[in-house]
C-alpha positions, 0 to 999 in steps of 0.5 A: 709227337714231332715227326722227322722229315722223311727222305730217302736214306743211303743206308739199308733201311728207310724209316717212313715213320708213323702211319696213322689211320685217322678213321677205322675202316678207311685204309691208308697207303704206307707211302702216303707221308712221302708220295701222298699222290702216288706219283712214283707208284708202279704204273703212274704216268711219268710227268715233269713233276715226278721225274727223277723223284728220290722216292723208291719203287722197290724194296727187299722187305717192309717192317711194321711195328704196332706202336703209336706216339705217346701223349706229351711227346713221351715216346711210343706206346703200344696200340690198343687195337689191331692193325691190318696190313692190306693189299686191296683188291676187288673187295672193300679192301679194308679191315673187313676184307680178309681177302685183302689182309696179308697180316694182322698186328695184335694189340700190345706193340706186335710187329710184322715183317713182310716177307717173313724171310728173304730167299736167295733171290731176294725178290724185290717188290713195291710198297705202294700196294700196302695199306693200313687199317685199324680197329681204333681211330688214330692208331696205326704202325711205324713203317720202315722199308728195308733195302730200298732201291739202289741198296 
């Protein structure tokens, strides 16, 4: 499946596209396709190479959809295994670490939105801390940031 060039949008959504977990048990950061070295993550040391980056550091919500590219560039198909949304801490930080799980997407194309509802204060948070793991190699999720910084 051909993947679009990922760039920050001026609208209320920013599709990161499909985030694949190549090897189950090895989580992948959801920002890995736009900032593989986490240069713009909170706490990163500013340097000339990442000054003025277009990449957001805060969002209002993140939408995860449990699909993967179909064969022969034929649209998206549901995952066959579970996909785990993680915020790794002191444990293993993968699909076996229930202390790192903030959500589980069931096989068959489920979805997860974080936070589940926006309160009156519309708290903003960084997408850099979130990772995906899966039960099946090569599965993952479509990820969309909602309300990127400046929106």
